[in-house]
C-alpha positions, 0 to 999 in steps of 0.5 A: 528481522523475524523470519516467521509469519506475522500475526494479529498480535504483531499488528497490535504491537506495531500499532503501539510502536508507531503511535504518536509518530504515524497519523491515525487517519480517520474513517470517513463516510460520504453521502455521494459515495453511498448514493452511488454504490447503494451501500454504506462505504467507509473510507480510510484516507491514507492520503493523509498519512505522513509522507502521503501513503500507508507505507510510512506505517511499515517503514516506521515499525521496521526502523523503530526497532533498528539502531545505528549500531545494527546498520552502520552502512544505513538503510537500502530499499527499493521502491517506485516511490511510496515505500521510498518516501516512507523509508526515507522519512523513517530513516531521517527520524532515526538518524540513519542514512538511506539509499533508495533504488527507484525506477527511472520513470518514477513520478517526479513528485515521489523522487523529489519527496524522497530526496527531500527526506535526505535519501540518496537515490540510485535509478534503474531501468525497470524493463531491463534491470532487477532492482532487488539485485541492485539493492542487495549489491549496494547493501553488501558493499555498504554494510547496510540493512535492506528494508524491502517494500512488502516481503518483511514481517515487520513491514506487513505488521506495520501496514496492518495497523491501518486495518486495525484502526478501521476495525476499531473505528467501525466497532465504535460506530456499531458497524459490522463490515461485510467487506474490506477492499485494499490495493495490492502491489506486492501484497503487504497492505493486503496481508496486514489487513487480512491479519487485522480484520481476520482477528477483529472482524472475522465475518468481513471478507477482504479483497485485494484490488489490482490494475488489470494488467497486473492482476497477479494476486487475483490469478494466484489466489484463483490457482493456489500458487504464485503466478507472475505477470508477463513482462512489458505491461504498463499501468497508470498505477505506478505503485502497483506494478510488482510482477509477482506476489511476495512469498511472505505476503502470499503465504498470508493472503492465500488462505485469507483473502476472499478474492482478487479484483482488477480495474482498468486505467480508465476506471481508476481515472474515473475514481480519481475524479470522483474522489476529488470532486465528491470527496475533496481528496487527492488520490494517486492512481494506485491509491484509487483502485479500491474506490474504482472497484466500487464505482465500476461495479466490480464489487457490488456494495448494494445493501452492504457495509464496505471499507476501502483504503485510499492507499496514497495521494502522491500524484504528479500535478501534470498527470492529475491535471490531465486526469481531471480534465479528461472527465 
């Protein structure tokens, strides 16, 4: 693994590396969303990506450069579910064993899908245990390679391919984007987006969007240093509950992002309903935060051209049914 920060050239290299394996998701426009926001909104539905989230991009880029000889003990990763599935699927394609450290309260759909790709799962208590310590211990005992969820140059470059496609497709449409909104947990997707958009659409501003109780990026961007969320918080957005921006990701995001936005669980649920009813898309809570920022007015899109990433669609049926019925 490289230890220096990735750049736009690394994102382009990742795009070439994963072409034909990862799905090139479309850039969509919905009249109902434009009417609601007063602008032109372009939607990148990574819910249609392999494994149901953008996470497959980074995992595919990282593992495609790894041979079984380099990882005799396989792969170890930690994740609440989407990185878990991405790594498990990419490892299966490479013929590598995968062990994923997952929180005991992870959505059952994500647990089942991760197992379905052949990965071993080790559960932990997210309130009492440290997943990274558990993962590093497993890797050391097994002679395995660690594939972290965001603080890795190859992971970041792979995630950035989604934004590279946004920029390319917007240019083909003759649209100059004013802003790009992207969900943020550890910041890998935001960092890859900042690199790709900064190189191809330098006039577009990139904003990260987080759950209200997990707005560590917004606080960190405002202060200029990484700030950790207090423990004990909870959000419906299980995929975005990282307590602190990554060291590598914040080194990229700090000087490049235009700011951070936050949305409440209620605003997220309203966005999930809108996506289902008006866009015919199933979006998980963490994947809906950028849409929630637009619909709630946290970002004003009136008269502007804005792209958003719907980062994942892996939501348990019971939760999704409750959200839809609450509208």
